[in-house]
Backbone as CSV, one residue per row, in Angstrom:
resi,resn,N_x,N_y,N_z,CA_x,CA_y,CA_z,C_x,C_y,C_z
1,MET,20.029,52.214,142.452,19.010,53.064,141.854,18.412,52.349,140.641
2,GLU,17.117,52.367,140.581,16.422,51.700,139.482,16.440,52.561,138.224
3,LYS,16.326,51.915,137.103,16.255,52.601,135.826,14.878,53.241,135.686
4,ILE,14.855,54.507,135.294,13.593,55.222,135.126,13.087,54.988,133.713
5,ILE,11.895,54.396,133.608,11.284,54.139,132.302,10.710,55.424,131.736
6,ASP,9.955,56.130,132.558,9.311,57.366,132.112,9.149,58.294,133.310
7,GLU,9.182,59.582,133.022,8.986,60.597,134.050,8.104,61.681,133.462
8,ILE,7.164,62.168,134.257,6.245,63.191,133.762,6.001,64.216,134.858
9,LYS,5.998,65.466,134.460,5.702,66.561,135.384,4.248,66.957,135.138
10,ILE,3.398,66.625,136.100,1.960,66.826,135.947,1.565,68.272,136.214
11,SER,2.162,68.884,137.214,1.903,70.289,137.525,3.190,70.899,138.049
12,SER,3.103,72.124,138.492,4.314,72.790,138.972,4.869,72.132,140.230
13,SER,4.023,71.411,140.972,4.484,70.812,142.222,4.388,69.286,142.250
14,THR,3.968,68.664,141.156,3.757,67.213,141.146,4.584,66.563,140.053
15,ASN,5.244,65.462,140.423,6.101,64.743,139.496,5.863,63.244,139.687
16,LEU,5.769,62.496,138.587,5.622,61.043,138.635,6.795,60.399,137.917
17,GLN,7.367,59.360,138.531,8.453,58.602,137.914,8.051,57.140,137.876
18,LEU,8.264,56.515,136.726,7.942,55.105,136.541,9.231,54.320,136.358
19,THR,9.398,53.290,137.183,10.527,52.372,137.067,9.951,50.985,136.795
20,PRO,10.792,49.980,136.521,10.251,48.648,136.241,9.438,48.035,137.382
21,SER,9.666,48.472,138.615,8.925,47.862,139.727,8.184,48.849,140.620
22,HIS,8.402,50.158,140.449,7.803,51.157,141.325,7.214,52.325,140.533
23,LEU,6.298,53.012,141.183,5.825,54.317,140.735,6.115,55.278,141.874
24,TYR,6.900,56.319,141.581,7.259,57.300,142.595,6.413,58.547,142.382
25,VAL,5.783,59.021,143.459,4.936,60.213,143.422,5.583,61.258,144.318
26,LYS,5.807,62.445,143.756,6.386,63.539,144.534,5.477,64.756,144.388
27,THR,4.900,65.192,145.502,4.041,66.381,145.529,4.423,67.227,146.736
28,LYS,3.745,68.383,146.866,3.972,69.199,148.053,3.406,68.514,149.292
29,LYS,2.228,67.911,149.156,1.614,67.231,150.295,2.355,65.937,150.639
30,ILE,2.770,65.205,149.593,3.483,63.940,149.781,4.876,64.125,149.181
31,PRO,5.886,64.425,149.999,7.216,64.675,149.444,7.793,63.482,148.687
32,TYR,7.436,62.274,149.131,7.980,61.100,148.469,7.071,59.915,148.772
33,ALA,6.521,59.314,147.732,5.706,58.110,147.904,6.160,57.092,146.879
34,SER,6.373,55.887,147.334,6.794,54.790,146.482,5.692,53.740,146.477
35,ILE,5.233,53.392,145.283,4.169,52.404,145.151,4.708,51.256,144.313
36,PHE,4.640,50.038,144.829,4.998,48.877,144.026,3.965,48.719,142.918
37,LEU,4.418,48.390,141.719,3.479,48.248,140.604,2.507,47.094,140.813
38,ASP,2.945,46.041,141.488,2.028,44.929,141.713,1.038,45.219,142.842
39,ASP,1.238,46.317,143.589,0.278,46.732,144.609,-0.833,47.620,144.040
40,ILE,-0.639,48.134,142.832,-1.639,49.016,142.226,-2.847,48.180,141.816
41,ILE,-3.997,48.569,142.317,-5.237,47.860,142.025,-5.965,48.484,140.845
42,ASN,-6.030,49.817,140.833,-6.829,50.498,139.823,-6.221,51.855,139.506
43,ILE,-6.346,52.260,138.231,-5.919,53.584,137.785,-7.099,54.196,137.040
44,GLU,-7.555,55.369,137.491,-8.701,56.029,136.876,-8.342,57.471,136.534
45,THR,-8.906,57.958,135.455,-8.843,59.379,135.148,-10.268,59.878,135.009
46,SER,-10.494,61.075,135.494,-11.821,61.675,135.379,-11.675,63.174,135.165
47,LYS,-12.720,63.766,134.607,-12.716,65.203,134.372,-13.055,65.937,135.657
48,LEU,-12.406,67.072,135.835,-12.768,67.967,136.926,-13.702,69.029,136.372
49,ASP,-14.684,69.403,137.137,-15.611,70.439,136.703,-14.895,71.783,136.635
50,LYS,-15.348,72.626,135.698,-14.779,73.957,135.598,-15.180,74.774,136.810
51,VAL,-14.282,75.633,137.225,-14.579,76.534,138.325,-15.305,77.739,137.740
52,PHE,-16.491,78.008,138.247,-17.326,79.057,137.691,-17.055,80.428,138.301
53,SER,-16.029,80.553,139.121,-15.776,81.837,139.776,-15.383,82.922,138.773
54,SER,-14.541,82.591,137.792,-14.153,83.617,136.823,-15.338,84.003,135.939
55,GLY,-16.184,83.050,135.583,-17.396,83.376,134.821,-18.354,84.222,135.628
56,PHE,-18.465,83.912,136.915,-19.327,84.692,137.808,-18.850,86.137,137.906
57,TRP,-17.530,86.324,138.120,-16.997,87.677,138.227,-17.083,88.428,136.904
58,ALA,-17.012,87.740,135.798,-17.158,88.390,134.497,-18.566,88.947,134.332
59,ILE,-19.557,88.161,134.683,-20.946,88.622,134.566,-21.201,89.788,135.516
60,ILE,-20.730,89.690,136.749,-20.899,90.778,137.731,-20.235,92.060,137.224
61,GLY,-19.023,91.946,136.679,-18.309,93.115,136.177,-19.012,93.766,134.999
62,LEU,-19.513,92.947,134.063,-20.214,93.513,132.910,-21.505,94.209,133.333
63,ILE,-22.279,93.591,134.182,-23.542,94.188,134.620,-23.296,95.457,135.429
64,SER,-22.319,95.419,136.338,-22.060,96.608,137.157,-21.510,97.763,136.324
65,SER,-20.686,97.477,135.316,-20.166,98.558,134.480,-21.285,99.202,133.666
66,ILE,-22.227,98.417,133.170,-23.350,98.981,132.414,-24.245,99.810,133.331
67,ILE,-24.522,99.315,134.540,-25.364,100.061,135.481,-24.672,101.358,135.910
68,LEU,-23.375,101.297,136.227,-22.649,102.514,136.615,-22.572,103.515,135.472
69,TRP,-22.443,103.044,134.249,-22.385,103.936,133.092,-23.710,104.689,132.919
70,GLN,-24.817,104.032,133.227,-26.127,104.660,133.085,-26.459,105.589,134.257
71,ILE,-26.007,105.275,135.464,-26.417,106.019,136.655,-25.540,107.240,136.927
72,LEU,-24.224,107.079,136.889,-23.303,108.132,137.301,-23.151,109.199,136.228
73,PRO,-22.868,110.440,136.636,-22.648,111.508,135.645,-21.354,111.261,134.868
74,GLU,-21.312,111.817,133.672,-20.174,111.557,132.790,-18.976,112.412,133.185
75,SER,-17.816,111.741,133.289,-16.547,112.443,133.511,-15.437,111.571,132.933
76,ASN,-14.277,112.172,132.722,-13.157,111.420,132.142,-12.672,110.331,133.086
77,LEU,-12.631,110.615,134.374,-12.192,109.625,135.350,-13.160,108.451,135.398
78,LEU,-14.444,108.732,135.365,-15.452,107.674,135.383,-15.345,106.799,134.126
79,ASN,-15.147,107.431,132.967,-14.985,106.657,131.726,-13.759,105.749,131.797
80,PHE,-12.679,106.254,132.372,-11.473,105.456,132.523,-11.730,104.258,133.437
81,ILE,-12.426,104.481,134.547,-12.726,103.401,135.491,-13.640,102.367,134.843
82,LEU,-14.632,102.806,134.087,-15.545,101.866,133.427,-14.831,101.049,132.357
83,ILE,-13.935,101.665,131.603,-13.157,100.933,130.596,-12.259,99.900,131.282
84,PHE,-11.664,100.296,132.397,-10.834,99.374,133.190,-11.664,98.201,133.691
85,LEU,-12.871,98.464,134.191,-13.766,97.420,134.681,-14.207,96.499,133.539
86,LEU,-14.514,97.051,132.381,-14.877,96.233,131.215,-13.709,95.364,130.758
87,PHE,-12.500,95.928,130.799,-11.320,95.172,130.403,-11.137,93.938,131.291
88,PHE,-11.231,94.120,132.600,-11.070,92.977,133.505,-12.226,91.998,133.400
89,SER,-13.421,92.493,133.125,-14.548,91.575,132.928,-14.331,90.728,131.688
90,MET,-13.832,91.325,130.623,-13.558,90.564,129.409,-12.403,89.583,129.629
91,PHE,-11.437,89.973,130.464,-10.355,89.062,130.813,-10.909,87.828,131.525
92,PHE,-11.842,88.012,132.458,-12.444,86.882,133.164,-13.275,86.016,132.227
93,VAL,-13.968,86.635,131.260,-14.725,85.858,130.269,-13.762,85.011,129.448
94,PHE,-12.681,85.617,128.996,-11.673,84.903,128.214,-11.072,83.762,129.031
95,ASP,-10.766,84.018,130.300,-10.187,83.002,131.180,-11.149,81.831,131.368
96,PHE,-12.420,82.126,131.497,-13.404,81.071,131.717,-13.536,80.159,130.505
97,PHE,-13.576,80.728,129.304,-13.799,79.920,128.113,-12.537,79.273,127.558
98,VAL,-11.379,79.836,127.832,-10.137,79.304,127.266,-9.477,78.300,128.203
99,LYS,-9.687,78.438,129.489,-9.038,77.550,130.460,-9.448,76.108,130.201
100,PRO,-8.472,75.195,130.058,-8.826,73.802,129.772,-9.448,73.136,130.992
101,GLU,-10.247,72.119,130.715,-10.841,71.363,131.798,-9.754,70.532,132.467
102,GLY,-9.795,70.488,133.747,-8.797,69.724,134.485,-9.140,68.244,134.526
103,MET,-8.158,67.458,134.875,-8.341,66.018,135.028,-7.850,65.606,136.405
104,LEU,-8.374,64.501,136.876,-7.964,63.937,138.139,-7.485,62.513,137.898
105,LEU,-6.285,62.214,138.354,-5.723,60.873,138.266,-5.861,60.235,139.636
106,ARG,-6.549,59.106,139.691,-6.756,58.397,140.957,-6.071,57.042,140.854
107,ILE,-5.047,56.863,141.689,-4.304,55.607,141.732,-4.671,54.909,143.038
108,THR,-5.285,53.741,142.918,-5.676,52.962,144.085,-4.698,51.814,144.248
109,SER,-4.046,51.788,145.395,-3.140,50.681,145.685,-3.686,49.909,146.876
110,SER,-3.010,48.839,147.221,-3.475,48.039,148.354,-3.311,48.787,149.675
111,ASN,-2.454,49.808,149.704,-2.217,50.569,150.932,-3.066,51.826,151.039
112,SER,-3.215,52.577,149.949,-3.932,53.849,150.022,-4.402,54.282,148.644
113,VAL,-5.048,55.444,148.599,-5.556,56.022,147.361,-4.867,57.373,147.165
114,TYR,-4.346,57.604,145.964,-3.681,58.854,145.633,-4.530,59.604,144.619
115,ASN,-4.955,60.819,144.973,-5.690,61.685,144.055,-4.744,62.786,143.605
116,ILE,-4.503,62.864,142.291,-3.532,63.800,141.750,-4.214,64.643,140.681
117,LYS,-4.190,65.975,140.856,-4.757,66.880,139.853,-3.757,67.041,138.716
118,ILE,-4.277,67.017,137.501,-3.434,67.062,136.312,-3.617,68.404,135.626
119,GLU,-2.500,69.056,135.325,-2.542,70.355,134.664,-1.825,70.347,133.314
120,ILE,-1.604,69.177,132.752,-0.890,69.098,131.476,-1.824,68.555,130.406
121,ASP,-1.282,68.403,129.214,-2.041,67.903,128.083,-2.532,66.476,128.329
122,LYS,-3.743,66.185,127.881,-4.331,64.859,128.074,-3.508,63.774,127.389
123,LYS,-2.972,64.057,126.221,-2.243,63.044,125.461,-1.003,62.571,126.212
124,LYS,-0.302,63.493,126.854,0.908,63.118,127.592,0.580,62.201,128.761
125,ILE,-0.456,62.543,129.521,-0.784,61.712,130.680,-1.342,60.369,130.238
126,LEU,-2.081,60.319,129.125,-2.605,59.041,128.651,-1.474,58.119,128.177
127,LYS,-0.441,58.689,127.550,0.731,57.892,127.168,1.441,57.350,128.404
128,PHE,1.556,58.193,129.435,2.193,57.754,130.673,1.385,56.634,131.329
129,ILE,0.063,56.758,131.334,-0.793,55.732,131.928,-0.685,54.425,131.143
130,ASP,-0.587,54.519,129.819,-0.392,53.307,129.005,0.923,52.610,129.371
131,LYS,1.997,53.393,129.529,3.273,52.801,129.935,3.174,52.180,131.322
132,LEU,2.442,52.833,132.200,2.247,52.308,133.553,1.477,50.994,133.521
133,GLU,0.427,50.934,132.718,-0.360,49.699,132.592,0.482,48.575,131.978
134,ASN,1.248,48.898,130.954,2.109,47.878,130.337,3.178,47.387,131.316
135,SER,3.731,48.283,132.105,4.728,47.869,133.102,4.092,46.987,134.164
136,ARG,2.865,47.303,134.554,2.158,46.467,135.537,1.906,45.072,134.993
137,LYS,1.556,44.982,133.708,1.258,43.682,133.103,2.520,42.853,132.906
138,ASN,3.641,43.515,132.710,4.874,42.814,132.379,5.775,42.541,133.578
139,ILE,5.260,42.659,134.769,6.062,42.347,135.949,6.309,40.841,135.965
140,ILE,7.556,40.470,136.053,7.928,39.059,136.076,8.147,38.663,137.531
141,TYR,7.388,37.705,137.982,7.527,37.240,139.356,8.651,36.215,139.422
142,SER,9.509,36.398,140.374,10.645,35.511,140.541,10.195,34.180,141.136
143,ARG,10.847,33.115,140.707,10.536,31.792,141.235,10.951,31.705,142.700
144,LEU,11.961,32.495,143.083,12.424,32.457,144.468,11.418,33.096,145.417
145,ASN,10.646,34.032,144.930,9.668,34.689,145.783,8.424,33.843,145.988
146,ASN,8.160,32.920,145.089,6.972,32.080,145.190,7.394,30.684,145.621
147,ASN,7.340,30.435,146.877,7.748,29.129,147.402,6.531,28.218,147.474
148,PHE,6.483,27.252,146.580,5.402,26.277,146.592,5.934,24.980,147.191
149,LYS,5.129,24.341,147.998,5.588,23.116,148.650,5.827,21.981,147.655
150,ASN,4.914,21.798,146.750,4.999,20.666,145.853,5.545,21.036,144.473
151,TYR,6.288,22.085,144.426,6.854,22.514,143.142,8.142,21.737,142.874
152,PRO,8.267,21.074,141.725,9.479,20.297,141.448,10.699,21.222,141.312
153,SER,11.823,20.747,141.787,13.031,21.563,141.767,13.770,21.499,140.444
154,SER,13.487,20.532,139.603,14.188,20.464,138.317,13.269,20.092,137.194
């Protein structure tokens, strides 16, 4: 078993482990993937666009509650329903503005491309990527693996 340099839990179902020679990716879709560090070609991070569904439902809820308040006759049950509808609309507004923007980590290796959604703090993943880049740069190639014909033996 290799020594683990760093390990990071990106989301509830995704885990990355860095060793001196491998990067291990464990997700629901990919139960176990091992990538040699010298096979990694490129590492990119990019922002994911916000999902506008909660903002959309917030606007629909606010407009419909105002229209229903103006059209329907006044009753205690109706007031309770409208307050409930306003509460959930405000919850969706809060969710839309407070939810952090997501990131996408794209690891391109000589074999395949791994797209991993990130749900943690940016600083943690950037530190992990720095360690990954430093480990990639510091891979020491063995003389036994590189057989050159005209290489002197002593």
